[in-house]
C-alpha positions in Angstrom: -21.5 -133.5 -80.2 -23.6 -131.1 -78.2 -25.6 -134.0 -76.8 -22.4 -135.7 -75.6 -21.2 -132.5 -73.9 -24.6 -132.0 -72.2 -24.7 -135.6 -71.0 -21.1 -135.3 -69.7 -22.0 -132.1 -67.8 -25.0 -133.8 -66.2 -22.9 -136.7 -65.1 -20.5 -134.5 -63.1 -21.0 -135.0 -59.3 -22.4 -131.9 -57.5 -19.3 -131.6 -55.4 -17.2 -131.2 -58.5 -19.7 -129.0 -60.3 -19.6 -126.2 -57.8 -16.1 -126.0 -56.2 -16.3 -122.2 -56.4 -18.3 -122.1 -53.2 -15.8 -124.3 -51.3 -12.9 -122.3 -52.7 -14.5 -119.0 -51.8 -15.4 -120.1 -48.3 -11.9 -121.4 -47.6 -10.4 -118.1 -48.6 -13.1 -115.9 -46.9 -12.8 -117.9 -43.6 -8.9 -117.9 -43.8 -8.7 -121.7 -43.9 -6.0 -121.3 -46.6 -3.6 -119.4 -44.3 -0.4 -121.4 -43.7 -1.2 -124.0 -46.3 0.3 -123.2 -49.7 -1.4 -126.4 -51.2 -4.9 -125.8 -49.7 -6.5 -126.1 -53.1 -5.5 -129.8 -53.2 -6.0 -130.6 -49.5 -9.5 -132.1 -49.0 -9.0 -131.8 -45.2 -9.0 -128.0 -45.3 -12.8 -127.9 -45.6 -14.8 -131.1 -46.3 -18.1 -131.1 -48.1 -19.7 -131.9 -44.7 -19.1 -128.3 -43.8 -22.5 -127.6 -45.5 -23.7 -131.0 -46.7 -24.8 -134.2 -45.0 -23.0 -136.4 -47.5 -19.2 -136.5 -47.7 -19.4 -136.0 -51.4 -21.7 -133.0 -51.3 -25.1 -132.6 -52.9 -28.5 -132.8 -51.2 -29.3 -133.0 -48.4 -27.7 -130.1 -46.6 -26.9 -130.0 -42.9 -28.3 -127.2 -40.8 -25.5 -124.7 -41.7 -25.9 -125.5 -45.3 -29.7 -124.9 -45.0 -28.9 -121.5 -43.3 -26.8 -120.6 -46.4 -29.6 -121.8 -48.7 -32.1 -119.6 -46.8 -29.7 -116.7 -47.2 -29.7 -117.2 -51.0 -33.5 -117.4 -51.0 -33.7 -114.2 -49.1 -31.2 -112.4 -51.4 -31.2 -114.3 -54.7 -28.8 -111.8 -56.3 -26.3 -111.8 -53.5 -22.9 -113.4 -54.1 -21.7 -116.3 -52.0 -19.4 -114.2 -49.8 -22.1 -111.8 -48.8 -24.5 -114.7 -48.0 -21.8 -116.5 -45.9 -21.0 -113.4 -44.0 -24.7 -112.6 -43.4 -25.2 -116.1 -41.9 -22.2 -115.7 -39.7 -23.1 -112.2 -38.7 -26.6 -113.3 -37.6 -24.9 -115.1 -34.7 -26.9 -118.2 -35.2 -26.2 -121.7 -34.0 -27.4 -123.8 -36.9 -26.6 -127.2 -35.3 -27.8 -126.1 -31.8 -24.7 -127.3 -30.0 -24.3 -124.2 -27.9 -21.6 -122.6 -30.0 -22.5 -119.8 -32.5 -21.6 -120.7 -36.1 -19.0 -118.0 -36.4 -17.2 -119.2 -33.3 -17.3 -122.8 -34.7 -15.7 -121.5 -37.9 -13.0 -119.8 -35.9 -12.4 -123.0 -33.9 -12.4 -125.0 -37.2 -15.3 -127.3 -36.2 -18.4 -128.0 -38.3 -21.2 -125.5 -37.7 -23.7 -127.8 -39.2 -22.9 -130.9 -37.1 -23.8 -131.0 -33.4 -21.3 -133.8 -32.8 -18.5 -131.5 -34.0 -18.0 -128.6 -31.6 -15.0 -126.9 -29.9 -13.5 -128.5 -26.8 -12.7 -125.1 -25.2 -15.4 -123.5 -23.1 -17.6 -121.1 -25.0 -16.7 -118.0 -22.9 -12.9 -118.6 -23.4 -13.3 -119.3 -27.1 -15.6 -116.3 -27.6 -13.0 -114.0 -26.0 -10.3 -115.4 -28.3 -12.6 -115.0 -31.3 -13.4 -111.4 -30.4 -9.7 -110.6 -29.9 -8.9 -112.0 -33.3 -11.4 -109.6 -34.9 -14.8 -111.2 -34.3 -17.1 -111.8 -37.1 -15.7 -108.9 -39.2 -12.7 -111.0 -40.0 -15.0 -113.0 -42.2 -16.4 -110.0 -44.2 -16.0 -110.5 -47.9 -13.1 -108.6 -49.4 -14.2 -105.5 -51.4 -13.8 -105.8 -55.1 -11.6 -103.1 -56.8 
């Protein structure tokens, strides 16, 4: 019986094996706001937010690699802290001219240079800062 359970666990696709990261990111980045069924809506945040493949797993896109580097630098950190650290670093993982946190705010993919906001950076940056800047993505404190 244990062999069957182990074999079944190994056959689960990576995208299904680690939904906690996707769920955590959706909530931390406020992508759940205004969508009461966000847990069931695959368009809220696709796997390509961090992965190259639409079903997740390796390889990771540049933003996913930035998250992986964050975990390597702080192996005991939780996902929310790593995500916030990557956004707070003000990087542009996909080198499209828009910082990752601004792309998150604009709901484009920070790891895909073909996905970038249509608004000019200065205009979008001003709106992002008015909405709270990167601190709006800080992980919620545990009680």
